[in-house]
C-alpha positions as CSV (number, residue, x, y, z in Angstrom):
1,M,26.0,-116.3,-66.0
2,S,22.2,-115.1,-65.6
3,R,21.5,-118.9,-64.9
4,L,24.1,-118.6,-62.4
5,I,22.1,-115.8,-60.8
6,G,19.1,-117.2,-60.9
7,L,20.0,-120.0,-59.2
8,V,22.0,-118.2,-56.4
9,I,18.9,-116.0,-55.8
10,C,16.4,-118.8,-55.8
11,I,19.2,-120.6,-53.0
12,L,19.2,-117.6,-50.8
13,A,15.5,-117.2,-50.9
14,F,14.6,-120.8,-50.0
15,S,17.8,-120.4,-46.8
16,L,16.4,-117.3,-45.7
17,S,12.8,-118.8,-45.8
18,G,13.5,-121.2,-42.9
19,C,14.6,-118.2,-40.9
20,G,11.2,-117.7,-40.1
21,E,9.4,-117.5,-36.5
22,P,7.9,-120.9,-35.8
23,D,4.3,-122.2,-36.4
24,E,1.8,-121.6,-33.6
25,P,0.6,-124.6,-32.4
26,A,-2.7,-125.9,-33.3
27,A,-5.8,-125.0,-31.0
28,N,-6.9,-128.7,-30.8
29,A,-3.7,-130.6,-30.2
30,P,-3.1,-131.1,-26.3
31,T,-0.4,-129.3,-25.2
32,S,0.5,-131.9,-23.1
33,S,1.8,-134.7,-25.2
34,R,4.3,-136.5,-24.6
35,V,5.6,-136.8,-28.2
36,P,5.2,-134.5,-31.3
37,D,2.9,-134.2,-33.5
38,D,4.7,-135.5,-36.1
39,N,5.9,-139.4,-34.8
40,V,4.1,-142.0,-36.5
41,F,2.6,-143.5,-33.4
42,K,0.7,-140.2,-32.5
43,D,-3.0,-141.6,-31.9
44,Q,-1.8,-144.3,-30.3
45,V,-0.2,-142.2,-27.8
46,R,-3.1,-140.1,-27.7
47,A,-5.2,-142.4,-27.1
48,L,-3.1,-144.1,-24.2
49,E,-2.7,-139.9,-22.6
50,K,-7.0,-140.2,-22.5
51,A,-6.6,-143.8,-21.0
52,E,-4.5,-142.1,-18.4
53,D,-6.9,-139.4,-17.8
54,V,-9.7,-141.8,-17.3
55,Q,-7.7,-143.7,-14.7
56,K,-7.1,-140.9,-13.1
57,T,-11.3,-139.9,-13.1
58,V,-11.8,-143.4,-11.2
59,N,-9.0,-143.2,-9.0
60,E,-10.5,-140.5,-7.5
61,A,-14.6,-141.3,-7.6
62,A,-12.6,-144.6,-6.0
63,A,-10.8,-142.9,-3.6
64,R,-14.3,-141.0,-2.7
65,Q,-16.4,-143.6,-2.2
66,R,-13.8,-145.1,0.2
67,E,-14.2,-142.1,2.3
68,V,-17.9,-142.5,2.6
69,I,-17.8,-145.5,2.8
70,E,-15.1,-145.1,6.0
71,E,-17.7,-142.1,6.7
72,Q,-20.6,-144.4,7.1
73,A,-18.8,-147.3,9.1
74,R,-17.9,-144.9,12.0
């Protein structure tokens, strides 16, 4: 009988421990990620996101260069 009570107490303790507040996100993890951190492909997705950010920077620089060239042509 005492084993049954111990088992019931353990089951209640484990089930109640799952009802806590969610953990805070990691400080170094990107917040705009398209997939959760527990995904198998998280490294590849982060690399793709970084490449997209670099492409945005390159596109902005090319637009600025085009504007300078057009201003010089006038």
